[in-house]
Structure formats: structure tokens, C-alpha cells
N, C-alpha and C positions, 0 to 999 in steps of 0.2 A: 751865914755860917758855912754854909754850901760851897761859896765860893772860896773864902779863906783857904780851904781842906783842898779844891784842884789846885789851888796857883801853890802851898805847901806840897802837894801832890805830883806837880809839873808831870801828870801823866798827858800823853797827847787822845790817846783811846777816852778817855775820861772826859779829860777837858770838852774833844766833842762833839760827845755823848752828851751830856750839862747842854754845851753850846745848843743842839738839836733841839733839846726838848726848851731850855730857855724859845725860843724861836716859836716851838709848839704852840707855848702857852700865851704867846699874843691876842689871843683871841678872846681873854678872859679878862684883861683890861685897857684901858683907851690909851691912845697911841701915847700922848704924855704920860702916862703911867709906863709904859714901855720904856721909851726914850729915858725917865730918870732909874730904873732902871741899870737898862743897857749901862749906864754910868756909871753903877756897885761891879755890876758883870766889869769893865772895861779899866774897871780902879784893880781887879786881881787877875784877868787874863790877859795877858799882853803878847799874844802872839797875833799875828795877823789872819790865818785861818778862818780858826773860832767867829771875827767879827761877823765873817758873811756867811756860814755855818745859823748865826743867830737872822740873818737878814731874811736867806733863802727858806728856812723855815717857819718864816713871818710869810712870808709871800705866798708858801704853799698853804697858810691856812687861810687865805687870802684876805689875810691883815695889809693891808697895800702899804697905807699911809703908817703903822708900824713901821712897815720893813725900811720905808722911804727913812724913817727919822732915826730907827737906827744905821743904816747908811751912809747918813750924814753926819752922823758922829762917829762911825771908822773913816770919813774922807776928812774931821777934824783932827782924829788923833796920828793921821800918816797923809798928811796934806799933799806929799813931795810924790805919793805911792804910785804908780803910771797903775800899777795892774787895782788896785782901789778903785780911780779913778776911773778905769775900764767896765768893772765889778758894778759900779753904780749905774752908769750908762746905760750895761747890758738888762739891770734890774730895774730901768724907765721902762725901757722898751718890751719887757715881758711885759710888765702889767701893762703897758697899754694894746698891746696884745690879746692879751685877756681878757680887757676891760669891752676892748672889740667883739672878739670870737661872744663873750657873754651878749653884750645887745645886739649881734644878730643871728642867733641862736633866741631870743627872745620873740625877736620882730619876725623870724620862719614864726613858733608858735601859736605865734598871736596872728597871724596871717591865715593859717588853717584853720582859724575858730569861724 
């Protein structure tokens, strides 16, 4: 019902806020559930920017597999969009760097013990 209302209103700020909230909630579901819900989102939101608002909010919530799944669906929706491709590559770099930083931090903490 929410997605239908966002689609009906077609209001950029509302769409952005719903997209961000959707991505933030990734931590409450599995990656498969998130992807299924993202497909519902995609039925009603047909502009490019909100697709990656969702992806980056899922990333910020440390839900990397969720973010990857959503990015893959965005690429399926717009397979020829070079910006989408670039964003997906950038997401992979962000995830790789964040995981490396986390591992380094844990190794330093372990070495101090």
C-alpha cells in the first residue's frame, strides 16, 4: 500500500525518504526477503536515483548481501545504464574496503591482548 501511494504521488522527496527507510530496514530481513521486497518496490518506483538510495542505506546498515542483491536487481532493470554499472562497481569497492577495515581493526584489538 505504501509503494502504491508513493507511486501515485510521484513526489521526489517522499520517494527518497521511503527509499532510504526501505534500505535502513534491511537488517530485519534475510537477503532473499529483501530482494523479494525490492522487486515490489521496483514495480512502483520507476526512477533511477531511489534504486541506489535503497542500496546505500542497506550498505550503511552493514547488510552487504542485501545491498548486492538490490544492486543486481537495479542492473537488471537498467542493463545499459553506465551509471548503474559504475555504482554497482563502486558498491563492491566500498564493501571490500569496509570488510578489510573491520578485519584490520579486529586483528589490532586481538594483538593488544
